[in-house]
Each structure stands twice: as C-alpha cells, then as structure tokens.
C-alpha positions as CSV (number, residue, x, y, z in Angstrom):
1,M,33.4,24.7,26.5
2,H,32.6,20.9,26.0
3,R,29.3,21.3,27.9
4,M,28.2,24.0,25.6
5,R,28.7,21.9,22.5
6,K,26.6,19.0,24.1
7,G,23.9,21.4,24.8
8,Q,24.0,22.9,21.3
9,L,23.8,19.3,19.9
10,A,20.9,18.5,22.2
11,A,19.0,21.6,21.2
12,G,19.8,20.8,17.5
13,C,18.3,17.2,17.9
14,A,15.3,18.7,19.5
15,V,14.7,21.1,16.7
16,V,15.0,18.4,14.1
17,A,12.5,16.1,16.1
18,L,10.2,19.0,16.3
19,L,10.3,19.8,12.6
20,I,9.7,16.1,11.8
21,A,6.6,16.1,14.2
22,V,5.3,19.2,12.6
23,G,5.8,17.9,9.1
24,A,3.9,14.8,10.0
25,V,0.9,16.6,11.3
26,L,1.0,19.3,8.3
27,F,1.7,16.8,5.6
28,G,0.3,13.5,7.1
29,I,1.4,10.3,8.3
30,P,2.6,9.3,4.8
31,L,5.6,11.7,5.0
32,L,6.6,10.1,8.2
33,H,6.1,6.6,6.9
34,R,8.4,7.4,3.9
35,L,11.1,8.5,6.1
36,I,11.2,5.3,8.2
37,A,9.9,2.6,6.1
38,K,11.2,0.6,3.1
39,P,10.2,2.3,-0.2
40,N,7.8,0.5,-2.5
41,I,9.2,-1.3,-5.4
42,T,9.2,0.1,-8.8
43,F,5.9,-0.4,-10.8
44,N,6.3,-2.9,-13.5
45,G,3.2,-2.6,-15.7
46,P,3.8,-5.7,-18.0
47,C,4.2,-8.1,-15.0
48,M,1.4,-6.6,-13.0
49,N,-1.0,-6.6,-15.9
50,A,-0.2,-10.2,-16.7
51,V,-1.3,-10.9,-13.0
52,V,-4.5,-9.0,-13.4
53,E,-5.3,-11.2,-16.7
54,R,-4.8,-14.3,-14.4
55,A,-7.0,-12.7,-11.8
56,K,-9.7,-12.1,-14.3
57,A,-9.6,-15.7,-15.2
58,Q,-10.3,-16.6,-11.6
59,G,-14.0,-15.9,-12.2
60,V,-14.8,-13.8,-9.1
61,R,-18.6,-13.0,-9.3
62,P,-20.0,-9.6,-8.5
63,G,-19.7,-9.1,-4.7
64,G,-17.1,-11.7,-4.4
65,R,-13.6,-11.5,-3.0
66,L,-10.5,-13.8,-3.4
67,E,-7.4,-13.8,-1.3
68,L,-4.3,-15.1,-3.1
69,R,-0.4,-15.1,-2.9
70,L,2.1,-14.3,-5.8
71,G,4.9,-16.7,-5.2
72,K,7.3,-14.9,-8.0
73,P,6.4,-11.3,-8.6
74,C,6.6,-11.5,-12.3
75,D,5.2,-14.9,-12.8
76,P,1.3,-15.0,-13.0
77,R,1.4,-18.8,-12.9
78,S,2.7,-18.6,-9.2
79,L,-0.7,-17.1,-8.1
80,R,-2.1,-19.5,-5.4
81,P,-4.6,-19.4,-2.5
82,R,-3.0,-17.7,0.5
83,R,-2.1,-19.9,3.5
84,P,-1.9,-18.9,7.2
85,E,1.8,-18.4,7.1
86,D,1.3,-15.9,4.3
87,N,-0.1,-13.5,6.9
88,E,2.9,-13.1,9.1
89,R,3.6,-9.4,10.0
90,G,6.7,-8.0,8.0
91,K,6.5,-10.8,5.5
92,E,3.2,-10.2,3.7
93,A,4.7,-8.8,0.5
94,G,3.2,-10.9,-2.4
95,N,-0.4,-11.1,-1.0
96,V,-3.1,-10.3,-3.6
97,W,-6.7,-9.4,-3.0
98,I,-9.0,-9.7,-6.0
99,L,-12.5,-8.1,-5.6
100,R,-15.4,-7.5,-7.9
101,A,-18.0,-5.0,-6.8
102,E,-21.7,-5.8,-7.0
103,T,-21.6,-3.4,-10.1
104,G,-19.0,-5.7,-11.8
105,Q,-15.9,-3.4,-11.5
106,L,-12.7,-5.5,-10.8
107,T,-10.1,-4.5,-8.2
108,V,-6.8,-6.2,-7.8
109,I,-4.4,-5.1,-4.9
110,F,-0.8,-6.1,-4.8
111,E,1.1,-6.0,-1.6
112,T,4.7,-5.3,-2.5
113,V,6.2,-4.1,0.6
114,D,5.5,-5.0,4.4
115,N,7.3,-2.8,6.9
116,G,5.5,-4.5,9.9
117,H,4.2,-2.0,12.3
118,A,5.5,0.9,10.1
119,G,2.9,0.1,7.4
120,R,2.6,-1.7,4.1
121,G,2.3,-0.7,0.6
122,G,1.7,-1.7,-3.0
123,Y,-0.3,-1.1,-6.2
124,V,-3.8,-1.5,-7.1
125,Y,-5.6,-2.1,-10.6
126,S,-9.1,-0.7,-10.3
127,E,-11.7,-0.4,-12.9
128,S,-13.1,2.4,-10.6
129,P,-11.1,5.4,-9.8
130,P,-10.2,6.2,-6.1
131,E,-13.1,7.8,-4.0
132,E,-12.8,10.5,-1.5
133,V,-14.2,9.0,1.7
134,E,-13.4,12.0,3.9
135,K,-11.7,15.4,3.3
136,G,-8.4,14.7,1.7
137,R,-8.4,10.9,2.1
138,Y,-9.0,8.7,-0.9
139,E,-9.5,4.9,-1.0
140,V,-9.9,2.3,-3.6
141,G,-11.3,-1.3,-3.1
142,G,-14.1,-0.6,-0.6
143,E,-14.2,-3.2,2.3
144,V,-10.5,-4.0,2.0
145,S,-9.2,-0.5,3.0
146,D,-8.1,-2.1,6.2
147,Y,-5.3,-3.9,4.1
148,L,-4.3,-1.6,1.4
149,G,-6.8,1.1,0.1
150,C,-5.5,4.4,0.9
151,T,-4.3,6.3,-2.1
152,D,-4.4,9.7,-3.7
153,P,-5.5,10.6,-7.3
154,G,-1.9,12.0,-7.7
155,H,-0.5,8.7,-7.1
156,Q,-1.7,7.2,-10.4
157,V,1.3,5.2,-11.9
158,A,-0.5,4.0,-15.2
159,D,-4.1,3.7,-16.7
160,R,-6.3,2.3,-14.0
161,W,-3.2,1.7,-11.7
162,W,-2.4,3.6,-8.4
163,E,0.1,3.3,-5.6
164,V,-1.6,2.3,-2.3
165,W,-0.8,1.9,1.4
166,N,-2.5,0.8,4.4
167,C,-4.6,3.5,5.8
168,D,-3.7,3.1,9.5
169,M,-0.1,2.2,10.7
170,D,-0.2,0.0,14.0
C-alpha cells in the first residue's frame, strides 16, 4: 500500500512537470520565467518620469548611448555613470541605458529586477513603440535588446512606457 502511494506521488509530480514544460512551449519562456523569478517592481510613473527628464538633460546626441546607474530608485539626482561593480550578475537592478536613435527618438531602459541566470526585467520609456522583429517577438531599444529589449504591445504600463525583460535567459 505504501509503495502504491509513492508511485502515485511520483506519477503526479511527473504530470505537473510535463504540464509546466508544455506550458512553457505553448506560452513561451516568459511564463516559465514568471514562475521561478522575482517579480518586477510596481511601475512608479512619477519617479520614473523624473529620471527620464534627468536623462533628457544628459544631452545624448542622435546615434548616442549612455550607460548609467540609479543609486536610489526614486531620486533622479542619484543618476551616475556605471562602474564595473554595477555589472555583477544578480545585482544589476538600478542600471539605466539612455539611447537616442539616429532619427532623434529617445529610449530610456530601467533595470528593476535581476534574477541572475533566470533573467532580468524592468521598464522602458520609448518615444517609438515596440517593433515586431519576428513573429510574436517585439523589441524596443534596438541594439540594446541583449540587455532589456523584449516586450509586447500588451505590456504597456503608461503612455510611452512598457514592461521589458531580457530576450534570452542564460
């Protein structure tokens, strides 16, 4: 009788694992990521808009890019150049990328959560909407998509703001 319960438990666990795997294939890696990773922080428009205003004052020229660090999440005065220690896996929340496209549109990416190998997330302010780069995959920010560029038009959190995540978990 005891053996039978262990077998049923093992079969039940196998079914759950199979359902998770099928769900990840059908609904994509973001579903799996949401199950195992720390969730993104709540979007705070007034704070993040203040940082965007500070980013605009940085004077990034068309085609330019600037990598900064936000020391305190709601204090745009804490924006400073990134240092090598700001790029430690699992501790990159607070990194900010400012980009200005050749056409002049501004993109500001905020990393708000870093789950190490399980992926990263954040928010992006973009004067250009997300673009479909392949069927069902949307990106914003162009060449920084290896950082945090994947999104979906349905993940818009405010005017010109989207939730983003890294395109590939490693």
